[in-house]
GUBAMAR-406123 format. One record per residue (C-alpha): residue in one letter; residue number from 1; x, y, z. Coordinates in steps of 0.02 Angstrom, whole numbers, padded with zeros to 5 digits. Example, Ala and Ser with C-alpha at 12.3 -4.5 7.8 and 13.67 -1.06 7.14 Angstrom:
REM residues 2
[rec 'A' 1 [00615 -00225 00390]]
[rec 'S' 2 [00684 -00053 00357]]
REM end
This chain:
REM residues 529
[rec 'M' 1 [-01418 -00163 00490]]
[rec 'D' 2 [-01591 -00215 00547]]
[rec 'Q' 3 [-01653 -00388 00508]]
[rec 'F' 4 [-01800 -00413 00391]]
[rec 'A' 5 [-01937 -00541 00401]]
[rec 'F' 6 [-02017 -00613 00244]]
[rec 'R' 7 [-02197 -00666 00256]]
[rec 'R' 8 [-02251 -00783 00118]]
[rec 'R' 9 [-02435 -00780 00163]]
[rec 'L' 10 [-02507 -00624 00085]]
[rec 'V' 11 [-02683 -00579 00137]]
[rec 'P' 12 [-02790 -00459 00035]]
[rec 'L' 13 [-02851 -00288 00076]]
[rec 'V' 14 [-03019 -00213 00087]]
[rec 'A' 15 [-03144 -00083 00035]]
[rec 'L' 16 [-03329 -00083 00074]]
[rec 'G' 17 [-03503 -00087 00020]]
[rec 'V' 18 [-03698 -00067 -00010]]
[rec 'V' 19 [-03851 00030 -00071]]
[rec 'A' 20 [-03990 00102 00043]]
[rec 'G' 21 [-03995 00061 00229]]
[rec 'L' 22 [-04033 -00095 00324]]
[rec 'A' 23 [-04220 -00060 00311]]
[rec 'P' 24 [-04266 -00116 00134]]
[rec 'G' 25 [-04234 -00300 00166]]
[rec 'L' 26 [-04312 -00297 00338]]
[rec 'A' 27 [-04467 -00204 00283]]
[rec 'A' 28 [-04502 -00310 00129]]
[rec 'G' 29 [-04665 -00404 00148]]
[rec 'S' 30 [-04705 -00317 00312]]
[rec 'A' 31 [-04728 -00133 00273]]
[rec 'S' 32 [-04836 -00042 00148]]
[rec 'A' 33 [-04775 -00003 -00026]]
[rec 'A' 34 [-04753 00177 00028]]
[rec 'S' 35 [-04648 00123 00176]]
[rec 'R' 36 [-04541 00012 00066]]
[rec 'Q' 37 [-04513 00156 -00052]]
[rec 'A' 38 [-04458 00265 00094]]
[rec 'A' 39 [-04345 00125 00152]]
[rec 'A' 40 [-04267 00107 -00019]]
[rec 'S' 41 [-04223 00291 -00016]]
[rec 'G' 42 [-04117 00257 00137]]
[rec 'A' 43 [-04227 00357 00256]]
[rec 'S' 44 [-04259 00211 00371]]
[rec 'G' 45 [-04080 00152 00364]]
[rec 'A' 46 [-04044 00278 00500]]
[rec 'S' 47 [-04170 00344 00624]]
[rec 'G' 48 [-04305 00418 00513]]
[rec 'D' 49 [-04481 00414 00588]]
[rec 'T' 50 [-04563 00316 00448]]
[rec 'A' 51 [-04672 00161 00444]]
[rec 'A' 52 [-04527 00059 00376]]
[rec 'A' 53 [-04413 00122 00514]]
[rec 'R' 54 [-04539 00068 00645]]
[rec 'V' 55 [-04552 -00104 00565]]
[rec 'V' 56 [-04364 -00120 00568]]
[rec 'A' 57 [-04356 -00066 00751]]
[rec 'D' 58 [-04491 -00191 00799]]
[rec 'R' 59 [-04408 -00336 00711]]
[rec 'L' 60 [-04237 -00294 00784]]
[rec 'A' 61 [-04302 -00260 00961]]
[rec 'P' 62 [-04249 -00432 01027]]
[rec 'Y' 63 [-04071 -00385 00979]]
[rec 'T' 64 [-04065 -00199 01019]]
[rec 'H' 65 [-04149 -00223 01188]]
[rec 'Q' 66 [-04052 -00376 01244]]
[rec 'K' 67 [-03976 -00370 01417]]
[rec 'L' 68 [-03787 -00389 01416]]
[rec 'T' 69 [-03701 -00490 01551]]
[rec 'W' 70 [-03526 -00430 01586]]
[rec 'K' 71 [-03386 -00529 01665]]
[rec 'R' 72 [-03198 -00519 01679]]
[rec 'C' 73 [-03122 -00564 01511]]
[rec 'A' 74 [-02987 -00676 01583]]
[rec 'A' 75 [-02909 -00712 01751]]
[rec 'D' 76 [-02741 -00650 01690]]
[rec 'R' 77 [-02811 -00486 01624]]
[rec 'P' 78 [-02858 -00330 01724]]
[rec 'A' 79 [-03026 -00335 01813]]
[rec 'K' 80 [-03080 -00177 01722]]
[rec 'F' 81 [-03069 -00270 01556]]
[rec 'Q' 82 [-03245 -00343 01542]]
[rec 'C' 83 [-03320 -00453 01408]]
[rec 'S' 84 [-03494 -00500 01352]]
[rec 'T' 85 [-03582 -00589 01210]]
[rec 'L' 86 [-03704 -00499 01096]]
[rec 'E' 87 [-03826 -00595 00987]]
[rec 'V' 88 [-03854 -00529 00810]]
[rec 'P' 89 [-03951 -00600 00662]]
[rec 'L' 90 [-03850 -00690 00530]]
[rec 'D' 91 [-03964 -00614 00397]]
[rec 'Y' 92 [-04036 -00443 00438]]
[rec 'R' 93 [-04169 -00468 00306]]
[rec 'K' 94 [-04232 -00615 00411]]
[rec 'P' 95 [-04196 -00564 00591]]
[rec 'E' 96 [-04310 -00701 00658]]
[rec 'G' 97 [-04194 -00830 00582]]
[rec 'K' 98 [-04023 -00894 00632]]
[rec 'R' 99 [-03926 -00798 00764]]
[rec 'I' 100 [-03738 -00783 00785]]
[rec 'D' 101 [-03632 -00722 00929]]
[rec 'L' 102 [-03529 -00563 00934]]
[rec 'A' 103 [-03391 -00551 01064]]
[rec 'I' 104 [-03379 -00376 01137]]
[rec 'S' 105 [-03274 -00295 01274]]
[rec 'R' 106 [-03269 -00133 01370]]
[rec 'V' 107 [-03159 -00034 01486]]
[rec 'K' 108 [-03246 00109 01575]]
[rec 'T' 109 [-03132 00259 01568]]
[rec 'S' 110 [-03251 00406 01558]]
[rec 'V' 111 [-03268 00531 01700]]
[rec 'P' 112 [-03439 00584 01767]]
[rec 'G' 113 [-03482 00755 01702]]
[rec 'K' 114 [-03362 00734 01555]]
[rec 'R' 115 [-03432 00574 01480]]
[rec 'R' 116 [-03488 00585 01299]]
[rec 'G' 117 [-03518 00402 01259]]
[rec 'V' 118 [-03422 00253 01192]]
[rec 'L' 119 [-03276 00244 01071]]
[rec 'T' 120 [-03258 00084 00972]]
[rec 'F' 121 [-03123 00024 00854]]
[rec 'N' 122 [-03075 -00087 00709]]
[rec 'P' 123 [-02891 -00130 00677]]
[rec 'G' 124 [-02906 -00182 00495]]
[rec 'G' 125 [-02903 -00342 00395]]
[rec 'P' 126 [-03036 -00391 00362]]
[rec 'G' 127 [-03000 -00538 00473]]
[rec 'A' 128 [-02921 -00444 00618]]
[rec 'A' 129 [-02993 -00468 00792]]
[rec 'G' 130 [-03031 -00313 00895]]
[rec 'L' 131 [-03085 -00380 01064]]
[rec 'D' 132 [-02925 -00325 01151]]
[rec 'L' 133 [-02929 -00149 01081]]
[rec 'S' 134 [-03036 -00081 01222]]
[rec 'L' 135 [-02897 -00120 01345]]
[rec 'M' 136 [-02759 -00067 01226]]
[rec 'F' 137 [-02836 00104 01195]]
[rec 'A' 138 [-02888 00126 01376]]
[rec 'N' 139 [-02702 00115 01416]]
[rec 'G' 140 [-02640 00214 01266]]
[rec 'L' 141 [-02755 00358 01221]]
[rec 'P' 142 [-02728 00532 01291]]
[rec 'K' 143 [-02812 00569 01458]]
[rec 'N' 144 [-02930 00699 01386]]
[rec 'V' 145 [-02997 00569 01263]]
[rec 'R' 146 [-03015 00433 01393]]
[rec 'Q' 147 [-03112 00549 01508]]
[rec 'Q' 148 [-03249 00569 01378]]
[rec 'Y' 149 [-03270 00390 01318]]
[rec 'D' 150 [-03287 00214 01380]]
[rec 'M' 151 [-03182 00103 01267]]
[rec 'V' 152 [-03273 -00036 01174]]
[rec 'G' 153 [-03193 -00174 01071]]
[rec 'F' 154 [-03268 -00315 00970]]
[rec 'D' 155 [-03223 -00459 00856]]
[rec 'P' 156 [-03318 -00433 00693]]
[rec 'R' 157 [-03434 -00572 00637]]
[rec 'G' 158 [-03342 -00727 00582]]
[rec 'I' 159 [-03182 -00674 00670]]
[rec 'G' 160 [-03098 -00725 00832]]
[rec 'E' 161 [-03229 -00764 00963]]
[rec 'S' 162 [-03376 -00703 00858]]
[rec 'T' 163 [-03445 -00867 00784]]
[rec 'P' 164 [-03283 -00888 00687]]
[rec 'L' 165 [-03266 -00954 00510]]
[rec 'E' 166 [-03127 -01079 00481]]
[rec 'C' 167 [-03112 -01161 00312]]
[rec 'G' 168 [-02978 -01285 00364]]
[rec 'L' 169 [-02849 -01209 00247]]
[rec 'T' 170 [-02675 -01279 00243]]
[rec 'E' 171 [-02525 -01164 00253]]
[rec 'A' 172 [-02498 -01181 00066]]
[rec 'E' 173 [-02680 -01137 00031]]
[rec 'Q' 174 [-02670 -00977 00132]]
[rec 'G' 175 [-02546 -00889 00018]]
[rec 'Y' 176 [-02620 -00760 -00099]]
[rec 'P' 177 [-02621 -00659 -00211]]
[rec 'R' 178 [-02508 -00764 -00321]]
[rec 'P' 179 [-02401 -00721 -00472]]
[rec 'T' 180 [-02464 -00769 -00645]]
[rec 'R' 181 [-02325 -00760 -00773]]
[rec 'S' 182 [-02363 -00916 -00875]]
[rec 'A' 183 [-02503 -01033 -00927]]
[rec 'A' 184 [-02440 -01162 -00803]]
[rec 'E' 185 [-02445 -01039 -00658]]
[rec 'F' 186 [-02619 -00984 -00706]]
[rec 'A' 187 [-02681 -01163 -00714]]
[rec 'A' 188 [-02609 -01198 -00541]]
[rec 'N' 189 [-02681 -01039 -00469]]
[rec 'N' 190 [-02852 -01074 -00545]]
[rec 'K' 191 [-02852 -01247 -00467]]
[rec 'W' 192 [-02801 -01173 -00300]]
[rec 'A' 193 [-02936 -01038 -00305]]
[rec 'K' 194 [-03074 -01165 -00336]]
[rec 'A' 195 [-03009 -01283 -00203]]
[rec 'V' 196 [-03006 -01146 -00071]]
[rec 'A' 197 [-03180 -01085 -00117]]
[rec 'D' 198 [-03246 -01264 -00108]]
[rec 'K' 199 [-03170 -01288 00064]]
[rec 'C' 200 [-03246 -01128 00130]]
[rec 'L' 201 [-03416 -01168 00057]]
[rec 'K' 202 [-03412 -01336 00142]]
[rec 'A' 203 [-03360 -01256 00307]]
[rec 'G' 204 [-03468 -01100 00303]]
[rec 'G' 205 [-03613 -01152 00193]]
[rec 'S' 206 [-03759 -01031 00188]]
[rec 'S' 207 [-03674 -00911 00310]]
[rec 'L' 208 [-03542 -00854 00185]]
[rec 'P' 209 [-03649 -00726 00090]]
[rec 'H' 210 [-03689 -00638 00255]]
[rec 'L' 211 [-03510 -00613 00316]]
[rec 'S' 212 [-03500 -00439 00243]]
[rec 'T' 213 [-03446 -00264 00290]]
[rec 'R' 214 [-03627 -00207 00276]]
[rec 'N' 215 [-03685 -00332 00406]]
[rec 'T' 216 [-03538 -00295 00520]]
[rec 'A' 217 [-03591 -00112 00516]]
[rec 'R' 218 [-03766 -00166 00564]]
[rec 'D' 219 [-03691 -00269 00705]]
[rec 'M' 220 [-03604 -00112 00767]]
[rec 'D' 221 [-03771 -00023 00773]]
[rec 'V' 222 [-03852 -00165 00870]]
[rec 'M' 223 [-03705 -00155 00989]]
[rec 'R' 224 [-03731 00033 01007]]
[rec 'A' 225 [-03915 00008 01049]]
[rec 'A' 226 [-03882 -00135 01172]]
[rec 'L' 227 [-03755 -00023 01260]]
[rec 'G' 228 [-03891 00109 01279]]
[rec 'E' 229 [-03801 00239 01173]]
[rec 'K' 230 [-03888 00359 01054]]
[rec 'K' 231 [-03732 00381 00948]]
[rec 'L' 232 [-03568 00295 00914]]
[rec 'S' 233 [-03391 00363 00901]]
[rec 'Y' 234 [-03261 00263 00809]]
[rec 'F' 235 [-03077 00245 00761]]
[rec 'G' 236 [-03043 00131 00612]]
[rec 'V' 237 [-02879 00089 00527]]
[rec 'S' 238 [-02860 00024 00349]]
[rec 'Y' 239 [-03005 -00098 00322]]
[rec 'G' 240 [-03079 -00013 00474]]
[rec 'T' 241 [-03102 00143 00368]]
[rec 'A' 242 [-03215 00042 00252]]
[rec 'L' 243 [-03317 -00020 00398]]
[rec 'G' 244 [-03330 00156 00469]]
[rec 'A' 245 [-03384 00229 00303]]
[rec 'V' 246 [-03519 00098 00280]]
[rec 'Y' 247 [-03585 00132 00455]]
[rec 'M' 248 [-03590 00318 00414]]
[rec 'Q' 249 [-03687 00281 00255]]
[rec 'L' 250 [-03814 00166 00338]]
[rec 'F' 251 [-03835 00261 00501]]
[rec 'P' 252 [-03791 00444 00475]]
[rec 'G' 253 [-03900 00500 00621]]
[rec 'R' 254 [-03811 00384 00741]]
[rec 'T' 255 [-03634 00434 00692]]
[rec 'D' 256 [-03541 00545 00815]]
[rec 'R' 257 [-03353 00568 00795]]
[rec 'F' 258 [-03269 00454 00667]]
[rec 'V' 259 [-03083 00450 00630]]
[rec 'L' 260 [-03027 00349 00477]]
[rec 'D' 261 [-02841 00314 00471]]
[rec 'S' 262 [-02760 00251 00309]]
[rec 'A' 263 [-02915 00242 00202]]
[rec 'I' 264 [-02974 00129 00064]]
[rec 'D' 265 [-03060 00190 -00094]]
[rec 'P' 266 [-03246 00147 -00080]]
[rec 'G' 267 [-03257 00145 -00270]]
[rec 'R' 268 [-03126 00008 -00292]]
[rec 'M' 269 [-03230 -00132 -00223]]
[rec 'W' 270 [-03116 -00261 -00184]]
[rec 'R' 271 [-03025 -00313 -00339]]
[rec 'G' 272 [-02985 -00131 -00375]]
[rec 'M' 273 [-02903 -00113 -00205]]
[rec 'F' 274 [-02789 -00257 -00250]]
[rec 'Q' 275 [-02751 -00188 -00421]]
[rec 'V' 276 [-02705 -00014 -00360]]
[rec 'W' 277 [-02546 -00093 -00292]]
[rec 'G' 278 [-02487 -00115 -00472]]
[rec 'P' 279 [-02469 00067 -00527]]
[rec 'E' 280 [-02436 00131 -00351]]
[rec 'G' 281 [-02297 00004 -00329]]
[rec 'E' 282 [-02214 00069 -00486]]
[rec 'R' 283 [-02228 00247 -00422]]
[rec 'A' 284 [-02148 00200 -00258]]
[rec 'F' 285 [-02012 00102 -00349]]
[rec 'T' 286 [-01968 00254 -00455]]
[rec 'R' 287 [-01953 00362 -00300]]
[rec 'W' 288 [-01847 00227 -00217]]
[rec 'T' 289 [-01724 00215 -00362]]
[rec 'K' 290 [-01695 00404 -00354]]
[rec 'W' 291 [-01672 00403 -00165]]
[rec 'T' 292 [-01555 00254 -00169]]
[rec 'A' 293 [-01450 00320 -00314]]
[rec 'A' 294 [-01418 00479 -00215]]
[rec 'R' 295 [-01346 00369 -00077]]
[rec 'D' 296 [-01238 00254 -00180]]
[rec 'A' 297 [-01093 00279 -00061]]
[rec 'T' 298 [-01197 00191 00072]]
[rec 'Y' 299 [-01291 00057 -00024]]
[rec 'H' 300 [-01184 00027 -00180]]
[rec 'L' 301 [-01335 -00016 -00287]]
[rec 'G' 302 [-01299 00111 -00424]]
[rec 'N' 303 [-01262 00297 -00439]]
[rec 'S' 304 [-01410 00335 -00552]]
[rec 'P' 305 [-01593 00283 -00545]]
[rec 'A' 306 [-01570 00181 -00704]]
[rec 'K' 307 [-01424 00085 -00628]]
[rec 'V' 308 [-01518 00053 -00466]]
[rec 'E' 309 [-01666 -00013 -00565]]
[rec 'R' 310 [-01550 -00123 -00668]]
[rec 'T' 311 [-01472 -00194 -00509]]
[rec 'F' 312 [-01642 -00241 -00441]]
[rec 'R' 313 [-01704 -00316 -00605]]
[rec 'K' 314 [-01546 -00422 -00615]]
[rec 'L' 315 [-01575 -00482 -00437]]
[rec 'V' 316 [-01752 -00537 -00481]]
[rec 'A' 317 [-01695 -00622 -00642]]
[rec 'R' 318 [-01554 -00710 -00550]]
[rec 'A' 319 [-01675 -00774 -00417]]
[rec 'D' 320 [-01785 -00846 -00553]]
[rec 'T' 321 [-01642 -00952 -00620]]
[rec 'D' 322 [-01547 -00977 -00457]]
[rec 'P' 323 [-01663 -00950 -00306]]
[rec 'I' 324 [-01596 -00855 -00157]]
[rec 'V' 325 [-01582 -00972 -00008]]
[rec 'I' 326 [-01618 -00900 00164]]
[rec 'D' 327 [-01635 -01014 00314]]
[rec 'G' 328 [-01665 -01159 00197]]
[rec 'Q' 329 [-01805 -01072 00102]]
[rec 'K' 330 [-01786 -01037 -00082]]
[rec 'L' 331 [-01845 -00869 -00147]]
[rec 'D' 332 [-01875 -00854 -00333]]
[rec 'G' 333 [-01900 -00689 -00424]]
[rec 'A' 334 [-02084 -00680 -00380]]
[rec 'A' 335 [-02046 -00707 -00196]]
[rec 'V' 336 [-01918 -00567 -00203]]
[rec 'R' 337 [-02044 -00449 -00283]]
[rec 'D' 338 [-02173 -00498 -00153]]
[rec 'A' 339 [-02052 -00462 -00013]]
[rec 'V' 340 [-01990 -00293 -00072]]
[rec 'R' 341 [-02148 -00210 -00139]]
[rec 'P' 342 [-02206 -00136 00027]]
[rec 'E' 343 [-02028 -00095 00078]]
[rec 'F' 344 [-02005 00020 -00072]]
[rec 'F' 345 [-02133 00138 00007]]
[rec 'T' 346 [-02013 00160 00153]]
[rec 'V' 347 [-01860 00199 00051]]
[rec 'R' 348 [-01726 00161 00180]]
[rec 'S' 349 [-01804 -00007 00219]]
[rec 'G' 350 [-01812 -00046 00035]]
[rec 'A' 351 [-01628 -00006 00007]]
[rec 'E' 352 [-01571 -00107 00157]]
[rec 'L' 353 [-01677 -00256 00107]]
[rec 'V' 354 [-01614 -00258 -00072]]
[rec 'V' 355 [-01435 -00247 -00010]]
[rec 'S' 356 [-01466 -00396 00104]]
[rec 'L' 357 [-01546 -00498 -00034]]
[rec 'K' 358 [-01404 -00457 -00151]]
[rec 'K' 359 [-01278 -00516 -00023]]
[rec 'A' 360 [-01375 -00677 00005]]
[rec 'A' 361 [-01384 -00707 -00182]]
[rec 'E' 362 [-01196 -00689 -00192]]
[rec 'G' 363 [-01171 -00813 -00052]]
[rec 'R' 364 [-01118 -00682 00074]]
[rec 'R' 365 [-01185 -00667 00250]]
[rec 'A' 366 [-01341 -00558 00256]]
[rec 'A' 367 [-01455 -00499 00396]]
[rec 'V' 368 [-01614 -00572 00324]]
[rec 'E' 369 [-01724 -00671 00440]]
[rec 'L' 370 [-01869 -00783 00391]]
[rec 'P' 371 [-01992 -00804 00536]]
[rec 'E' 372 [-02081 -00965 00574]]
[rec 'E' 373 [-02240 -00982 00474]]
[rec 'Q' 374 [-02397 -00962 00578]]
[rec 'T' 375 [-02563 -01035 00528]]
[rec 'A' 376 [-02704 -00910 00535]]
[rec 'D' 377 [-02849 -01004 00459]]
[rec 'N' 378 [-02983 -00895 00538]]
[rec 'E' 379 [-02899 -00734 00483]]
[rec 'V' 380 [-02881 -00789 00303]]
[rec 'S' 381 [-03051 -00875 00294]]
[rec 'S' 382 [-03147 -00728 00365]]
[rec 'Q' 383 [-03053 -00605 00258]]
[rec 'L' 384 [-03097 -00703 00103]]
[rec 'A' 385 [-03279 -00708 00157]]
[rec 'V' 386 [-03289 -00518 00174]]
[rec 'V' 387 [-03190 -00477 00017]]
[rec 'C' 388 [-03287 -00601 -00089]]
[rec 'S' 389 [-03459 -00559 -00017]]
[rec 'D' 390 [-03443 -00370 -00020]]
[rec 'S' 391 [-03433 -00352 -00209]]
[rec 'S' 392 [-03448 -00438 -00377]]
[rec 'W' 393 [-03296 -00529 -00447]]
[rec 'P' 394 [-03272 -00592 -00625]]
[rec 'R' 395 [-03335 -00770 -00643]]
[rec 'D' 396 [-03238 -00810 -00802]]
[rec 'P' 397 [-03066 -00876 -00753]]
[rec 'D' 398 [-02992 -00819 -00917]]
[rec 'T' 399 [-03026 -00638 -00868]]
[rec 'Y' 400 [-02897 -00656 -00729]]
[rec 'R' 401 [-02771 -00740 -00845]]
[rec 'R' 402 [-02782 -00599 -00972]]
[rec 'D' 403 [-02776 -00463 -00841]]
[rec 'A' 404 [-02628 -00540 -00750]]
[rec 'L' 405 [-02524 -00556 -00909]]
[rec 'R' 406 [-02571 -00380 -00962]]
[rec 'D' 407 [-02529 -00304 -00793]]
[rec 'A' 408 [-02368 -00403 -00779]]
[rec 'A' 409 [-02309 -00302 -00929]]
[rec 'R' 410 [-02384 -00137 -00870]]
[rec 'Y' 411 [-02324 -00150 -00690]]
[rec 'P' 412 [-02180 -00274 -00683]]
[rec 'L' 413 [-02153 -00257 -00496]]
[rec 'Y' 414 [-02321 -00325 -00444]]
[rec 'G' 415 [-02450 -00316 -00583]]
[rec 'D' 416 [-02468 -00504 -00607]]
[rec 'F' 417 [-02495 -00531 -00421]]
[rec 'V' 418 [-02638 -00409 -00402]]
[rec 'S' 419 [-02734 -00461 -00557]]
[rec 'S' 420 [-02716 -00647 -00530]]
[rec 'I' 421 [-02865 -00758 -00490]]
[rec 'T' 422 [-02929 -00773 -00311]]
[rec 'P' 423 [-03057 -00889 -00230]]
[rec 'C' 424 [-03186 -00750 -00255]]
[rec 'A' 425 [-03205 -00811 -00434]]
[rec 'Y' 426 [-03289 -00967 -00364]]
[rec 'W' 427 [-03368 -00893 -00208]]
[rec 'P' 428 [-03557 -00887 -00180]]
[rec 'K' 429 [-03631 -00717 -00220]]
[rec 'G' 430 [-03651 -00597 -00075]]
[rec 'A' 431 [-03825 -00579 -00003]]
[rec 'E' 432 [-03835 -00395 -00049]]
[rec 'P' 433 [-03756 -00272 -00170]]
[rec 'A' 434 [-03611 -00161 -00117]]
[rec 'T' 435 [-03646 -00005 -00016]]
[rec 'Q' 436 [-03618 00152 -00116]]
[rec 'V' 437 [-03531 00275 -00002]]
[rec 'D' 438 [-03581 00454 -00035]]
[rec 'N' 439 [-03633 00560 00114]]
[rec 'K' 440 [-03602 00722 00208]]
[rec 'V' 441 [-03574 00650 00382]]
[rec 'K' 442 [-03433 00734 00477]]
[rec 'S' 443 [-03273 00633 00493]]
[rec 'L' 444 [-03084 00648 00487]]
[rec 'V' 445 [-02976 00553 00362]]
[rec 'V' 446 [-02791 00534 00406]]
[rec 'Q' 447 [-02664 00475 00277]]
[rec 'N' 448 [-02478 00452 00246]]
[rec 'E' 449 [-02416 00505 00075]]
[rec 'W' 450 [-02317 00343 00052]]
[rec 'D' 451 [-02429 00206 00119]]
[rec 'S' 452 [-02395 00035 00043]]
[rec 'Q' 453 [-02564 -00043 00079]]
[rec 'T' 454 [-02688 00101 00063]]
[rec 'P' 455 [-02598 00223 -00053]]
[rec 'L' 456 [-02630 00409 -00048]]
[rec 'V' 457 [-02741 00397 -00201]]
[rec 'T' 458 [-02864 00286 -00106]]
[rec 'G' 459 [-02865 00400 00046]]
[rec 'K' 460 [-02908 00547 -00066]]
[rec 'A' 461 [-03049 00447 -00144]]
[rec 'M' 462 [-03123 00412 00028]]
[rec 'H' 463 [-03112 00597 00068]]
[rec 'R' 464 [-03208 00638 -00092]]
[rec 'A' 465 [-03343 00510 -00054]]
[rec 'L' 466 [-03364 00576 00124]]
[rec 'K' 467 [-03412 00753 00080]]
[rec 'G' 468 [-03423 00806 00262]]
[rec 'S' 469 [-03246 00750 00298]]
[rec 'R' 470 [-03082 00841 00320]]
[rec 'M' 471 [-02917 00760 00274]]
[rec 'V' 472 [-02750 00763 00362]]
[rec 'T' 473 [-02607 00713 00246]]
[rec 'V' 474 [-02432 00680 00309]]
[rec 'A' 475 [-02322 00744 00167]]
[rec 'G' 476 [-02178 00624 00147]]
[rec 'G' 477 [-02254 00510 00278]]
[rec 'E' 478 [-02208 00326 00259]]
[rec 'G' 479 [-02288 00169 00325]]
[rec 'H' 480 [-02463 00099 00346]]
[rec 'G' 481 [-02555 00183 00489]]
[rec 'V' 482 [-02530 00363 00543]]
[rec 'V' 483 [-02593 00403 00717]]
[rec 'F' 484 [-02530 00239 00792]]
[rec 'G' 485 [-02401 00201 00659]]
[rec 'D' 486 [-02219 00156 00680]]
[rec 'T' 487 [-02165 00338 00675]]
[rec 'R' 488 [-02258 00460 00783]]
[rec 'N' 489 [-02320 00617 00697]]
[rec 'T' 490 [-02377 00742 00828]]
[rec 'C' 491 [-02462 00854 00698]]
[rec 'A' 492 [-02578 00715 00637]]
[rec 'E' 493 [-02602 00648 00812]]
[rec 'K' 494 [-02653 00819 00875]]
[rec 'A' 495 [-02783 00837 00736]]
[rec 'A' 496 [-02858 00664 00765]]
[rec 'M' 497 [-02861 00669 00955]]
[rec 'G' 498 [-02918 00850 00953]]
[rec 'Y' 499 [-03068 00802 00847]]
[rec 'L' 500 [-03115 00660 00965]]
[rec 'V' 501 [-03108 00781 01112]]
[rec 'S' 502 [-03192 00935 01039]]
[rec 'G' 503 [-03293 00868 00893]]
[rec 'E' 504 [-03226 01013 00790]]
[rec 'L' 505 [-03151 00970 00621]]
[rec 'P' 506 [-03009 01076 00553]]
[rec 'A' 507 [-03073 01226 00456]]
[rec 'K' 508 [-02990 01155 00301]]
[rec 'D' 509 [-02885 01004 00251]]
[rec 'V' 510 [-02719 00993 00343]]
[rec 'V' 511 [-02546 00947 00278]]
[rec 'C' 512 [-02420 00889 00409]]
[rec 'K' 513 [-02235 00861 00381]]
[rec 'A' 514 [-02164 00688 00402]]
[rec 'T' 515 [-02065 00651 00558]]
[rec 'A' 516 [-01881 00631 00522]]
[rec 'G' 517 [-01819 00453 00519]]
[rec 'G' 518 [-01954 00369 00416]]
[rec 'A' 519 [-02056 00217 00464]]
[rec 'R' 520 [-02032 00031 00456]]
[rec 'S' 521 [-02155 -00050 00335]]
[rec 'Q' 522 [-02278 -00162 00423]]
[rec 'G' 523 [-02291 -00345 00373]]
[rec 'R' 524 [-02402 -00407 00234]]
[rec 'A' 525 [-02480 -00545 00336]]
[rec 'A' 526 [-02627 -00427 00361]]
[rec 'P' 527 [-02613 -00281 00241]]
[rec 'F' 528 [-02749 -00183 00319]]
[rec 'K' 529 [-02694 -00192 00501]]
REM end
């Protein structure tokens, strides 16, 4: 039996955001009323030839026309892997103000005569660095894709080497969402949320409201211009689908070929993306009990769905009164629920994990491994900044208490976790409203049916919002991430890579069959990676 790794630090997931283009804020006070009206319509958010668009271009010229100096990224990395630093404004409404650095990389792979442009990437998060992706994809993409594009990677603002945000969070402070099953737990979680927000405000100050998906999309467009490209092609996974969709909304005329793998729902701005794990977790659990009951001879968890469910509920209840000890760590019922929720989406993994936990609870030897905890202050801090800045969160703490207790009853597997309070309740308001995604730009959405982090329902919602998109669904597909997921699906891969090569979307939505064998659920340390 494979070993399983619990990860106690649970980082959120992401969606996206904002209204009109980048022009309205930039044009305010500088353009005529007519120009500002055109900007507000979104015309100058792309490449429209309006007065407001010209004002925007003039004010951004120091950034879009900057000369990039390239050098080898590191002595122990290939010479072809080059890095540079791009300056971008912290606040695009005030581009003459404070500047921050954006770390970017490139690997030239295109072939003269076949070159189309650049292909850039985002691996998810938010909070995940992407600087190394240019080299990774230069070594991993099909030859016919590499021949058309130079690969470009970047660390989004606030992340990695891009003027990083670090709140100074302890390991204990990094763990969220958290269960809320009692008044005492809520009080503790409320205290934690405020303490984390206070730390981040002290560390990030006035920069926090500007660490948003909207501004990262703007950064991507400055990067495009500084690279001398008219358009941008893109591959985004999980949170990266949010970033890609926002770029498409703000800069439709500069969007070339965009692939969005494992998509968020742009209408569930951020709290809703947490909360979707409640009902979707129950749906996956129901499927899992049926699958496991049919294999009682192998797993011995019950020969009917009801008996399998009863076995699991008893395990959780037992852990609450007598915690399961693994490598010296005590797991109560909430920790068990936290560990198994994503595994239920990959049914075999879920069954094997529950068997192992049951053995451990009974004092028998079990193949359950707890990895060493790793501090990732920048990842958690920057993710919080994006999630809290992108959208509005309830400011009344009691709203979270009521919702958590309600959803604990509705969705006993994970409802209290996803409706519990987060530091966003005490976070400074984002500089701008959320971007409303609703456009006809061509793109391809790729989705597994049983994705634990971005469920099928959210992928479908992205497809509806992007009216020029086609969707590839892997029926029965398990795991988070399709094209570069744990189980290769040649049908989905062919559709995605074919689109990057030809620019031709499928004539209609495509349904692929899952590859036999299933997929191993990816860890929850970064749900959207």
